[in-house]
PDB file of N, CA, C and O in Angstrom, chain B, residues numbered from 101:
ATOM      1  N   UNK B 101     -78.666  14.324  20.451  1.00  0.00           N
ATOM      2  CA  UNK B 101     -79.468  13.626  21.430  1.00  0.00           C
ATOM      3  C   UNK B 101     -78.554  12.671  22.200  1.00  0.00           C
ATOM      4  O   UNK B 101     -77.613  12.107  21.642  1.00  0.00           O
ATOM      5  N   UNK B 102     -78.839  12.507  23.446  1.00  0.00           N
ATOM      6  CA  UNK B 102     -77.992  11.664  24.289  1.00  0.00           C
ATOM      7  C   UNK B 102     -78.390  10.196  24.195  1.00  0.00           C
ATOM      8  O   UNK B 102     -79.204   9.810  23.356  1.00  0.00           O
ATOM      9  N   UNK B 103     -77.814   9.407  25.051  1.00  0.00           N
ATOM     10  CA  UNK B 103     -77.988   7.954  25.037  1.00  0.00           C
ATOM     11  C   UNK B 103     -79.378   7.556  25.551  1.00  0.00           C
ATOM     12  O   UNK B 103     -79.872   8.103  26.538  1.00  0.00           O
ATOM     13  N   UNK B 104     -79.990   6.599  24.863  1.00  0.00           N
ATOM     14  CA  UNK B 104     -81.282   6.057  25.272  1.00  0.00           C
ATOM     15  C   UNK B 104     -81.108   5.280  26.571  1.00  0.00           C
ATOM     16  O   UNK B 104     -80.255   4.397  26.661  1.00  0.00           O
ATOM     17  N   UNK B 105     -81.914   5.609  27.574  1.00  0.00           N
ATOM     18  CA  UNK B 105     -81.844   4.940  28.869  1.00  0.00           C
ATOM     19  C   UNK B 105     -82.899   3.853  28.974  1.00  0.00           C
ATOM     20  O   UNK B 105     -82.621   2.752  29.448  1.00  0.00           O
ATOM     21  N   UNK B 106     -84.128   4.167  28.525  1.00  0.00           N
ATOM     22  CA  UNK B 106     -85.238   3.223  28.642  1.00  0.00           C
ATOM     23  C   UNK B 106     -86.256   3.506  27.543  1.00  0.00           C
ATOM     24  O   UNK B 106     -86.488   4.658  27.176  1.00  0.00           O
ATOM     25  N   UNK B 107     -86.859   2.440  27.025  1.00  0.00           N
ATOM     26  CA  UNK B 107     -87.945   2.571  26.052  1.00  0.00           C
ATOM     27  C   UNK B 107     -89.038   1.583  26.443  1.00  0.00           C
ATOM     28  O   UNK B 107     -88.783   0.387  26.589  1.00  0.00           O
ATOM     29  N   UNK B 108     -90.255   2.092  26.610  1.00  0.00           N
ATOM     30  CA  UNK B 108     -91.367   1.229  27.011  1.00  0.00           C
ATOM     31  C   UNK B 108     -92.680   1.833  26.532  1.00  0.00           C
ATOM     32  O   UNK B 108     -92.925   3.024  26.725  1.00  0.00           O
ATOM     33  N   UNK B 109     -93.511   1.028  25.918  1.00  0.00           N
ATOM     34  CA  UNK B 109     -94.870   1.421  25.511  1.00  0.00           C
ATOM     35  C   UNK B 109     -94.938   2.707  24.698  1.00  0.00           C
ATOM     36  O   UNK B 109     -95.847   3.513  24.893  1.00  0.00           O
ATOM     37  N   UNK B 110     -93.986   2.907  23.789  1.00  0.00           N
ATOM     38  CA  UNK B 110     -94.009   4.077  22.925  1.00  0.00           C
ATOM     39  C   UNK B 110     -93.376   5.319  23.522  1.00  0.00           C
ATOM     40  O   UNK B 110     -93.434   6.395  22.925  1.00  0.00           O
ATOM     41  N   UNK B 111     -92.768   5.181  24.703  1.00  0.00           N
ATOM     42  CA  UNK B 111     -92.108   6.307  25.363  1.00  0.00           C
ATOM     43  C   UNK B 111     -90.614   6.006  25.436  1.00  0.00           C
ATOM     44  O   UNK B 111     -90.216   4.891  25.771  1.00  0.00           O
ATOM     45  N   UNK B 112     -89.795   7.000  25.122  1.00  0.00           N
ATOM     46  CA  UNK B 112     -88.338   6.844  25.196  1.00  0.00           C
ATOM     47  C   UNK B 112     -87.763   7.894  26.132  1.00  0.00           C
ATOM     48  O   UNK B 112     -88.044   9.084  25.990  1.00  0.00           O
ATOM     49  N   UNK B 113     -86.952   7.446  27.095  1.00  0.00           N
ATOM     50  CA  UNK B 113     -86.274   8.328  28.042  1.00  0.00           C
ATOM     51  C   UNK B 113     -84.794   8.343  27.699  1.00  0.00           C
ATOM     52  O   UNK B 113     -84.199   7.292  27.460  1.00  0.00           O
ATOM     53  N   UNK B 114     -84.196   9.536  27.675  1.00  0.00           N
ATOM     54  CA  UNK B 114     -82.781   9.703  27.351  1.00  0.00           C
ATOM     55  C   UNK B 114     -82.022  10.246  28.553  1.00  0.00           C
ATOM     56  O   UNK B 114     -82.605  10.853  29.451  1.00  0.00           O
ATOM     57  N   UNK B 115     -80.712  10.017  28.557  1.00  0.00           N
ATOM     58  CA  UNK B 115     -79.851  10.383  29.684  1.00  0.00           C
ATOM     59  C   UNK B 115     -79.872  11.881  29.988  1.00  0.00           C
ATOM     60  O   UNK B 115     -79.668  12.273  31.137  1.00  0.00           O
ATOM     61  N   UNK B 116     -80.111  12.717  28.992  1.00  0.00           N
ATOM     62  CA  UNK B 116     -80.119  14.168  29.226  1.00  0.00           C
ATOM     63  C   UNK B 116     -81.462  14.685  29.744  1.00  0.00           C
ATOM     64  O   UNK B 116     -81.642  15.893  29.903  1.00  0.00           O
ATOM     65  N   UNK B 117     -82.407  13.772  30.009  1.00  0.00           N
ATOM     66  CA  UNK B 117     -83.717  14.155  30.532  1.00  0.00           C
ATOM     67  C   UNK B 117     -84.798  14.298  29.484  1.00  0.00           C
ATOM     68  O   UNK B 117     -85.959  14.534  29.821  1.00  0.00           O
ATOM     69  N   UNK B 118     -84.438  14.161  28.219  1.00  0.00           N
ATOM     70  CA  UNK B 118     -85.413  14.245  27.127  1.00  0.00           C
ATOM     71  C   UNK B 118     -86.362  13.051  27.184  1.00  0.00           C
ATOM     72  O   UNK B 118     -85.936  11.914  27.392  1.00  0.00           O
ATOM     73  N   UNK B 119     -87.646  13.323  26.997  1.00  0.00           N
ATOM     74  CA  UNK B 119     -88.658  12.265  26.921  1.00  0.00           C
ATOM     75  C   UNK B 119     -89.379  12.417  25.589  1.00  0.00           C
ATOM     76  O   UNK B 119     -89.947  13.469  25.297  1.00  0.00           O
ATOM     77  N   UNK B 120     -89.353  11.359  24.784  1.00  0.00           N
ATOM     78  CA  UNK B 120     -90.073  11.361  23.514  1.00  0.00           C
ATOM     79  C   UNK B 120     -91.291  10.460  23.650  1.00  0.00           C
ATOM     80  O   UNK B 120     -91.166   9.292  24.017  1.00  0.00           O
ATOM     81  N   UNK B 121     -92.453  10.993  23.359  1.00  0.00           N
ATOM     82  CA  UNK B 121     -93.698  10.239  23.440  1.00  0.00           C
ATOM     83  C   UNK B 121     -94.154   9.935  22.016  1.00  0.00           C
ATOM     84  O   UNK B 121     -94.775  10.772  21.361  1.00  0.00           O
ATOM     85  N   UNK B 122     -93.840   8.737  21.548  1.00  0.00           N
ATOM     86  CA  UNK B 122     -94.150   8.342  20.175  1.00  0.00           C
ATOM     87  C   UNK B 122     -95.564   7.775  20.074  1.00  0.00           C
ATOM     88  O   UNK B 122     -96.326   8.139  19.178  1.00  0.00           O
ATOM     89  N   UNK B 123     -95.900   6.893  20.989  1.00  0.00           N
ATOM     90  CA  UNK B 123     -97.242   6.317  21.050  1.00  0.00           C
ATOM     91  C   UNK B 123     -97.703   6.385  22.501  1.00  0.00           C
ATOM     92  O   UNK B 123     -96.981   5.965  23.405  1.00  0.00           O
ATOM     93  N   UNK B 124     -98.885   6.904  22.720  1.00  0.00           N
ATOM     94  CA  UNK B 124     -99.394   7.113  24.070  1.00  0.00           C
ATOM     95  C   UNK B 124     -99.824   5.795  24.714  1.00  0.00           C
ATOM     96  O   UNK B 124    -100.640   5.072  24.142  1.00  0.00           O
ATOM     97  N   UNK B 125     -99.289   5.470  25.894  1.00  0.00           N
ATOM     98  CA  UNK B 125     -99.704   4.244  26.574  1.00  0.00           C
ATOM     99  C   UNK B 125    -101.102   4.364  27.201  1.00  0.00           C
ATOM    100  O   UNK B 125    -101.705   3.353  27.558  1.00  0.00           O
ATOM    101  N   UNK B 126    -101.612   5.580  27.333  1.00  0.00           N
ATOM    102  CA  UNK B 126    -102.933   5.780  27.932  1.00  0.00           C
ATOM    103  C   UNK B 126    -104.059   5.630  26.909  1.00  0.00           C
ATOM    104  O   UNK B 126    -104.995   4.862  27.132  1.00  0.00           O
ATOM    105  N   UNK B 127    -103.980   6.349  25.802  1.00  0.00           N
ATOM    106  CA  UNK B 127    -105.058   6.295  24.792  1.00  0.00           C
ATOM    107  C   UNK B 127    -104.706   5.393  23.606  1.00  0.00           C
ATOM    108  O   UNK B 127    -105.545   5.141  22.742  1.00  0.00           O
ATOM    109  N   UNK B 128    -103.453   4.906  23.569  1.00  0.00           N
ATOM    110  CA  UNK B 128    -102.978   3.970  22.539  1.00  0.00           C
ATOM    111  C   UNK B 128    -102.897   4.567  21.141  1.00  0.00           C
ATOM    112  O   UNK B 128    -102.809   3.822  20.165  1.00  0.00           O
ATOM    113  N   UNK B 129    -102.925   5.879  21.019  1.00  0.00           N
ATOM    114  CA  UNK B 129    -102.849   6.510  19.707  1.00  0.00           C
ATOM    115  C   UNK B 129    -101.433   6.995  19.444  1.00  0.00           C
ATOM    116  O   UNK B 129    -100.687   7.324  20.367  1.00  0.00           O
ATOM    117  N   UNK B 130    -101.078   7.033  18.162  1.00  0.00           N
ATOM    118  CA  UNK B 130     -99.770   7.551  17.782  1.00  0.00           C
ATOM    119  C   UNK B 130     -99.789   9.064  17.942  1.00  0.00           C
ATOM    120  O   UNK B 130    -100.736   9.736  17.533  1.00  0.00           O
ATOM    121  N   UNK B 131     -98.731   9.586  18.543  1.00  0.00           N
ATOM    122  CA  UNK B 131     -98.662  11.019  18.799  1.00  0.00           C
ATOM    123  C   UNK B 131     -98.381  11.779  17.503  1.00  0.00           C
ATOM    124  O   UNK B 131     -97.699  11.276  16.610  1.00  0.00           O
ATOM    125  N   UNK B 132     -98.909  12.980  17.418  1.00  0.00           N
ATOM    126  CA  UNK B 132     -98.667  13.882  16.300  1.00  0.00           C
ATOM    127  C   UNK B 132     -97.170  14.170  16.237  1.00  0.00           C
ATOM    128  O   UNK B 132     -96.552  14.431  17.269  1.00  0.00           O
ATOM    129  N   UNK B 133     -96.585  14.127  15.060  1.00  0.00           N
ATOM    130  CA  UNK B 133     -95.133  14.213  14.891  1.00  0.00           C
ATOM    131  C   UNK B 133     -94.499  15.405  15.605  1.00  0.00           C
ATOM    132  O   UNK B 133     -93.442  15.260  16.220  1.00  0.00           O
ATOM    133  N   UNK B 134     -95.118  16.568  15.534  1.00  0.00           N
ATOM    134  CA  UNK B 134     -94.539  17.746  16.165  1.00  0.00           C
ATOM    135  C   UNK B 134     -94.668  17.725  17.691  1.00  0.00           C
ATOM    136  O   UNK B 134     -93.979  18.480  18.378  1.00  0.00           O
ATOM    137  N   UNK B 135     -95.540  16.872  18.223  1.00  0.00           N
ATOM    138  CA  UNK B 135     -95.731  16.783  19.673  1.00  0.00           C
ATOM    139  C   UNK B 135     -94.838  15.721  20.311  1.00  0.00           C
ATOM    140  O   UNK B 135     -94.742  15.661  21.537  1.00  0.00           O
ATOM    141  N   UNK B 136     -94.187  14.887  19.513  1.00  0.00           N
ATOM    142  CA  UNK B 136     -93.332  13.823  20.052  1.00  0.00           C
ATOM    143  C   UNK B 136     -92.258  14.403  20.966  1.00  0.00           C
ATOM    144  O   UNK B 136     -92.064  13.904  22.075  1.00  0.00           O
ATOM    145  N   UNK B 137     -91.564  15.433  20.529  1.00  0.00           N
ATOM    146  CA  UNK B 137     -90.476  16.028  21.303  1.00  0.00           C
ATOM    147  C   UNK B 137     -90.982  16.796  22.533  1.00  0.00           C
ATOM    148  O   UNK B 137     -90.221  17.015  23.475  1.00  0.00           O
ATOM    149  N   UNK B 138     -92.251  17.202  22.534  1.00  0.00           N
ATOM    150  CA  UNK B 138     -92.816  17.873  23.712  1.00  0.00           C
ATOM    151  C   UNK B 138     -93.026  16.885  24.856  1.00  0.00           C
ATOM    152  O   UNK B 138     -93.040  17.275  26.024  1.00  0.00           O
ATOM    153  N   UNK B 139     -93.189  15.608  24.519  1.00  0.00           N
ATOM    154  CA  UNK B 139     -93.411  14.594  25.541  1.00  0.00           C
ATOM    155  C   UNK B 139     -94.816  14.584  26.103  1.00  0.00           C
ATOM    156  O   UNK B 139     -95.053  14.025  27.174  1.00  0.00           O
ATOM    157  N   UNK B 140     -95.759  15.199  25.389  1.00  0.00           N
ATOM    158  CA  UNK B 140     -97.152  15.243  25.821  1.00  0.00           C
ATOM    159  C   UNK B 140     -98.029  14.720  24.684  1.00  0.00           C
ATOM    160  O   UNK B 140     -97.835  15.090  23.526  1.00  0.00           O
ATOM    161  N   UNK B 141     -98.986  13.866  25.015  1.00  0.00           N
ATOM    162  CA  UNK B 141     -99.889  13.323  23.996  1.00  0.00           C
ATOM    163  C   UNK B 141    -100.811  14.432  23.492  1.00  0.00           C
ATOM    164  O   UNK B 141    -101.450  15.128  24.281  1.00  0.00           O
ATOM    165  N   UNK B 142    -100.870  14.584  22.186  1.00  0.00           N
ATOM    166  CA  UNK B 142    -101.723  15.627  21.608  1.00  0.00           C
ATOM    167  C   UNK B 142    -103.194  15.225  21.617  1.00  0.00           C
ATOM    168  O   UNK B 142    -104.057  16.068  21.371  1.00  0.00           O
ATOM    169  N   UNK B 143    -103.501  13.966  21.895  1.00  0.00           N
ATOM    170  CA  UNK B 143    -104.879  13.490  21.879  1.00  0.00           C
ATOM    171  C   UNK B 143    -105.529  13.542  23.258  1.00  0.00           C
ATOM    172  O   UNK B 143    -106.663  14.002  23.393  1.00  0.00           O
ATOM    173  N   UNK B 144    -104.817  13.071  24.283  1.00  0.00           N
ATOM    174  CA  UNK B 144    -105.444  12.994  25.606  1.00  0.00           C
ATOM    175  C   UNK B 144    -104.714  13.800  26.684  1.00  0.00           C
ATOM    176  O   UNK B 144    -105.213  13.920  27.803  1.00  0.00           O
ATOM    177  N   UNK B 145    -103.536  14.355  26.363  1.00  0.00           N
ATOM    178  CA  UNK B 145    -102.807  15.173  27.319  1.00  0.00           C
ATOM    179  C   UNK B 145    -101.895  14.408  28.265  1.00  0.00           C
ATOM    180  O   UNK B 145    -101.309  14.998  29.173  1.00  0.00           O
ATOM    181  N   UNK B 146    -101.769  13.101  28.062  1.00  0.00           N
ATOM    182  CA  UNK B 146    -100.897  12.291  28.927  1.00  0.00           C
ATOM    183  C   UNK B 146     -99.461  12.794  28.869  1.00  0.00           C
ATOM    184  O   UNK B 146     -98.952  13.126  27.798  1.00  0.00           O
ATOM    185  N   UNK B 147     -98.813  12.848  30.028  1.00  0.00           N
ATOM    186  CA  UNK B 147     -97.411  13.271  30.119  1.00  0.00           C
ATOM    187  C   UNK B 147     -96.672  12.261  30.997  1.00  0.00           C
ATOM    188  O   UNK B 147     -96.967  12.146  32.187  1.00  0.00           O
ATOM    189  N   UNK B 148     -95.710  11.523  30.419  1.00  0.00           N
ATOM    190  CA  UNK B 148     -94.966  10.548  31.220  1.00  0.00           C
ATOM    191  C   UNK B 148     -94.069  11.218  32.249  1.00  0.00           C
ATOM    192  O   UNK B 148     -93.578  12.328  32.043  1.00  0.00           O
ATOM    193  N   UNK B 149     -93.868  10.528  33.350  1.00  0.00           N
ATOM    194  CA  UNK B 149     -93.007  11.059  34.412  1.00  0.00           C
ATOM    195  C   UNK B 149     -91.544  10.785  34.086  1.00  0.00           C
ATOM    196  O   UNK B 149     -91.218   9.760  33.488  1.00  0.00           O
ATOM    197  N   UNK B 150     -90.664  11.702  34.478  1.00  0.00           N
ATOM    198  CA  UNK B 150     -89.233  11.482  34.261  1.00  0.00           C
ATOM    199  C   UNK B 150     -88.738  10.294  35.087  1.00  0.00           C
ATOM    200  O   UNK B 150     -89.317   9.964  36.122  1.00  0.00           O
ATOM    201  N   UNK B 151     -87.674   9.663  34.624  1.00  0.00           N
ATOM    202  CA  UNK B 151     -87.065   8.595  35.391  1.00  0.00           C
ATOM    203  C   UNK B 151     -86.360   9.188  36.595  1.00  0.00           C
ATOM    204  O   UNK B 151     -85.900  10.329  36.555  1.00  0.00           O
ATOM    205  N   UNK B 152     -86.279   8.430  37.642  1.00  0.00           N
ATOM    206  CA  UNK B 152     -85.635   8.912  38.869  1.00  0.00           C
ATOM    207  C   UNK B 152     -84.163   8.664  38.869  1.00  0.00           C
ATOM    208  O   UNK B 152     -83.478   9.011  39.831  1.00  0.00           O
TER     209      UNK B 152
END
């Protein structure tokens, strides 16, 4: 995994474009472990936008 660029509200953005969604900022629930690497909330479908 590459270098962490930004972490905010349970979302982590990495230099290689990877987005890990640990806790959803929309529904406030912890994401299912296998869905963290997908970057999509398994509860409400929220998907964070990539950094520019």
